DRENDO-45637 format. One record per residue (C-alpha): residue in three letters; x negated, y, z negated. Coordinates in nm, 4 decimals, decimal comma, m for minus. Layout:
! DRENDO-45637
ALA	X	Y	Z
...
***
This chain:
! DRENDO-45637
MET	3,9494	4,5318	m1,4973
SER	4,1821	4,1938	m1,5592
LYS	4,1024	4,1908	m1,9163
ILE	4,2816	4,5543	m1,9208
LEU	4,5947	4,4428	m1,7142
LEU	4,6128	4,1285	m1,8554
PRO	4,7802	4,2084	m2,1866
ILE	4,9424	4,5208	m2,0391
PHE	5,1294	4,2626	m1,8150
PHE	5,2250	4,0689	m2,0855
LEU	5,3795	4,3441	m2,2201
PHE	5,5470	4,4276	m1,8809
CYS	5,7032	4,0998	m1,8918
LEU	5,8674	4,1617	m2,1924
PHE	6,0523	4,4659	m2,1187
SER	6,0720	4,3682	m1,7327
MET	6,4208	4,1819	m1,8260
SER	6,6807	4,4880	m1,8716
TYR	7,0101	4,4246	m2,0196
SER	7,2965	4,6318	m2,0515
SER	7,6573	4,5579	m2,1404
LEU	7,9705	4,7387	m2,1081
LYS	8,3051	4,7592	m2,1416
PHE	8,6026	4,9670	m2,0032
ASN	8,9278	5,0298	m1,8681
ILE	8,9516	5,0196	m1,4726
PRO	9,0896	5,3381	m1,3106
ASN	9,3520	5,3379	m1,0978
ASN	9,2772	5,4352	m0,7056
ARG	8,9761	5,5573	m0,8038
GLU	8,6214	5,4342	m0,8240
LYS	8,4244	5,4171	m1,2284
CYS	8,0571	5,4181	m1,1625
PHE	7,7218	5,3047	m1,4039
VAL	7,4167	5,3933	m1,2547
GLU	7,0858	5,1673	m1,3371
GLU	6,7292	5,2756	m1,2278
LEU	6,5149	5,0330	m1,0801
TYR	6,1390	5,0617	m1,0637
MET	6,0564	4,7887	m0,8426
LYS	6,2006	4,5431	m0,5815
GLY	6,3772	4,2549	m0,7693
THR	6,6968	4,0749	m0,8206
LEU	7,0189	4,2632	m0,9388
LEU	7,2368	4,0396	m1,1358
VAL	7,5933	4,1480	m1,2462
ARG	7,8069	3,9227	m1,4815
TYR	8,1867	4,0448	m1,5263
ASP	8,4362	3,9288	m1,7870
LEU	8,8243	4,0386	m1,7652
LYS	9,0155	4,0622	m2,0599
GLY	9,3830	4,1675	m2,1788
ILE	9,5399	4,0384	m1,7987
GLU	9,7646	3,8643	m1,9959
SER	9,9670	4,1498	m2,0889
ILE	10,0544	4,1770	m1,7243
LYS	10,3696	3,9946	m1,6436
PRO	10,2339	3,6551	m1,5306
GLU	10,3571	3,6354	m1,1332
ASN	10,1635	3,9863	m1,0988
GLN	9,8394	3,8680	m1,2729
GLU	9,6902	3,7058	m0,9955
LYS	9,7602	3,9691	m0,7472
ALA	9,6392	4,2114	m0,9909
ILE	9,3033	4,0467	m1,0300
LYS	9,2553	4,0204	m0,6923
ASN	9,3155	4,3804	m0,6393
ILE	9,0152	4,4503	m0,8528
LYS	8,6846	4,5407	m0,6866
ILE	8,3542	4,5508	m0,7702
PHE	8,0678	4,6894	m0,5528
VAL	7,7026	4,8001	m0,5457
LYS	7,5740	5,0665	m0,4004
ASN	7,2440	5,2868	m0,3542
GLU	7,1734	5,6487	m0,4327
LYS	7,2809	5,7203	m0,0968
GLY	7,6413	5,5879	m0,1006
LYS	7,6018	5,2841	0,0867
ASN	7,7369	4,9691	m0,0329
LEU	7,4770	4,6985	m0,0984
HIS	7,7634	4,4305	m0,1643
GLU	8,1431	4,4025	m0,2340
LEU	8,3624	4,1820	m0,4569
PHE	8,7247	4,1070	m0,4941
LEU	8,7549	3,9089	m0,7980
ASN	8,8961	3,5700	m0,7665
SER	8,9021	3,4852	m1,1114
PRO	8,8533	3,6629	m1,4631
LYS	8,4986	3,6080	m1,5130
GLY	8,2309	3,5249	m1,2672
LYS	7,8947	3,6593	m1,1356
PHE	7,6971	3,7646	m0,8486
ALA	7,3274	3,8631	m0,7520
VAL	7,2276	4,1714	m0,5598
ASN	6,8724	4,1721	m0,4146
ILE	6,6861	4,4816	m0,4211
GLN	6,4233	4,6097	m0,1664
GLU	6,3928	4,9716	m0,2773
ARG	6,3226	5,1714	m0,5883
GLY	6,5575	5,4262	m0,6728
MET	6,8935	5,5029	m0,8389
TYR	7,1704	5,2134	m0,7867
PHE	7,5521	5,2483	m0,8766
ILE	7,7447	4,9828	m1,0355
CYS	8,1031	5,0504	m0,9649
THR	8,4712	4,8935	m0,9903
LYS	8,8081	4,9998	m0,8776
TYR	9,1402	4,8855	m0,9331
HIS	9,3464	4,8902	m0,5744
LYS	9,7023	4,9758	m0,7162
THR	9,9818	4,9161	m0,4346
TRP	10,3115	4,9932	m0,4746
SER	10,4363	4,6546	m0,5532
LEU	10,1880	4,6561	m0,8391
GLN	10,2259	4,8255	m1,2007
GLU	9,9349	5,0284	m1,2958
LEU	9,6444	4,8094	m1,5465
PRO	9,7700	4,8338	m1,8942
LYS	9,5335	4,9894	m2,0811
ASP	9,5084	4,6078	m2,2628
VAL	9,2968	4,5250	m1,9839
MET	8,9195	4,5698	m2,0171
LEU	8,6343	4,4776	m1,7575
GLY	8,3344	4,4047	m1,9693
ILE	8,0462	4,3989	m1,7339
LYS	7,6618	4,2739	m1,7783
ILE	7,3894	4,3934	m1,6011
ARG	7,0274	4,2169	m1,5922
ASN	6,7755	4,3007	m1,3388
ASP	6,4193	4,0798	m1,3030
PHE	6,1290	4,3076	m1,1902
GLU	5,9092	4,0880	m0,9519
TYR	5,5199	4,0469	m1,0072
LYS	5,3559	4,1918	m0,6848
GLU	5,4571	4,5160	m0,7592
ILE	5,2714	4,5879	m1,0753
GLU	4,9432	4,7111	m0,9477
SER	5,1747	4,9896	m0,8316
SER	5,3946	5,0551	m1,0931
LEU	5,1070	4,9977	m1,3542
HIS	4,9830	5,2601	m1,1368
LYS	4,6441	5,1159	m1,0758
LYS	4,4433	5,4363	m0,9948
ASP	4,5180	5,5602	m1,3415
LEU	4,4080	5,2264	m1,5101
ASP	4,0744	5,2724	m1,2871
ASP	3,9979	5,6186	m1,4399
PHE	4,0790	5,4569	m1,7851
VAL	3,8378	5,1872	m1,7141
GLY	3,5904	5,4287	m1,5899
SER	3,6550	5,6370	m1,9136
MET	3,5673	5,3660	m2,1280
MET	3,2978	5,2595	m1,9429
LEU	3,1140	5,5833	m1,9818
VAL	3,1986	5,6138	m2,3925
LYS	3,0308	5,2397	m2,4073
ARG	2,7711	5,3366	m2,2104
ASN	2,6693	5,6408	m2,4637
VAL	2,7947	5,4515	m2,8127
ILE	2,6106	5,1338	m2,7496
PRO	2,2309	5,2948	m2,7161
SER	2,3612	5,5139	m3,0502
ILE	2,4693	5,1688	m3,1966
ALA	2,1261	5,0141	m3,0751
VAL	1,9340	5,2884	m3,2521
SER	2,1274	5,2856	m3,5650
LYS	2,0995	4,9274	m3,6117
MET	1,6858	4,9809	m3,5636
GLU	1,7057	5,2537	m3,8551
LEU	1,8615	5,0008	m4,0615
ASP	1,6371	4,6999	m4,0083
GLU	1,3380	4,9540	m4,0632
GLU	1,5045	5,0873	m4,3902
ASP	1,5718	4,7356	m4,4916
LYS	1,2214	4,5914	m4,4291
THR	1,0729	4,9588	m4,6601
ALA	1,2846	4,8339	m4,9442
LYS	1,1923	4,4431	m4,9353
ALA	0,8139	4,5693	m4,9340
ILE	0,8990	4,8271	m5,2181
ILE	1,0716	4,5638	m5,3882
SER	0,7283	4,3233	m5,3320
THR	0,5130	4,5715	m5,4240
SER	0,7000	4,6176	m5,7345
THR	0,6761	4,2706	m5,8260
LEU	0,3019	4,1985	m5,7192
TYR	0,2278	4,5103	m5,9980
PHE	0,3829	4,3892	m6,2767
LYS	0,2627	4,0106	m6,2431
LEU	m0,0980	4,2252	m6,1984
THR	0,0276	4,4299	m6,4643
ILE	0,1020	4,1254	m6,6670
VAL	m0,2471	3,9583	m6,5867
GLN	m0,4275	4,2592	m6,6955
MET	m0,2668	4,2627	m7,0522
ILE	m0,3473	3,8777	m7,0720
LEU	m0,7132	3,9216	m6,9633
ILE	m0,7469	4,2521	m7,2305
ILE	m0,5972	3,9799	m7,4956
ILE	m0,8432	3,7342	m7,4331
ILE	m1,1272	3,9474	m7,4523
ALA	m1,0339	4,0934	m7,7466
PHE	m1,0493	3,7919	m7,9629
TYR	m1,3995	3,7082	m7,7757
GLN	m1,5205	4,0063	m7,9337
ILE	m1,3846	3,9680	m8,2112
PHE	m1,4954	3,6285	m8,2624
ASN	m1,8568	3,7192	m8,1453
LEU	m1,8522	4,0244	m8,3950
ARG	m1,7438	3,7835	m8,6439
LYS	m2,0248	3,5185	m8,5409
PHE	m2,2522	3,8095	m8,5675
LEU	m2,2244	3,9464	m8,9037
ALA	m2,1891	3,5680	m9,0279
SER	m2,5493	3,5514	m8,8908
LYS	m2,6483	3,8310	m9,0915
ARG	m2,4839	3,7206	m9,4014
ILE	m2,2704	4,0163	m9,4177
ILE	m1,9669	3,8145	m9,4454
***
């Protein structure tokens, strides 16, 4: 089981860090939200970068920044974290304890003494979520993995005997082929020896016949 989970865990680690980058105008006196779906407990890190604030009158820039709010709420509408900006750049983290849909929202609280934010003012948000390993078994549906491993073991039990039988058959065929080759070689050698013996006997018979004819003074 651990051999199956290990590569899946490493693969999951590659995707366990999710980044989203957004850049948009900030609405006046109404919220603008972006949805982030979290499947496990972890930390939601939000980085923000306010651009174009220079287009506002210098005496109103600090007030305008402090009237921009970024907040995180769950799908029930409950605020988990709220931050009024103190500077154009910054970050904050929210500890997420439940899986679900989360909304990262921003809003500009315009007052009678402040002008509306120009279209040049853009808020850049980068969202990152880091998941905790302690939830990996439930996230990966361990029961499904158990069923998968059981199926693989069943396949293994069915396939390995077939492979063993096939290997035995191949070994038998290999032995038979070697025996046939060995027999053919022996037969060839015996044939050569037989031919040599026939030639020797033929010469011997010719020699005796000649000797006999010579003794009878025929030749």
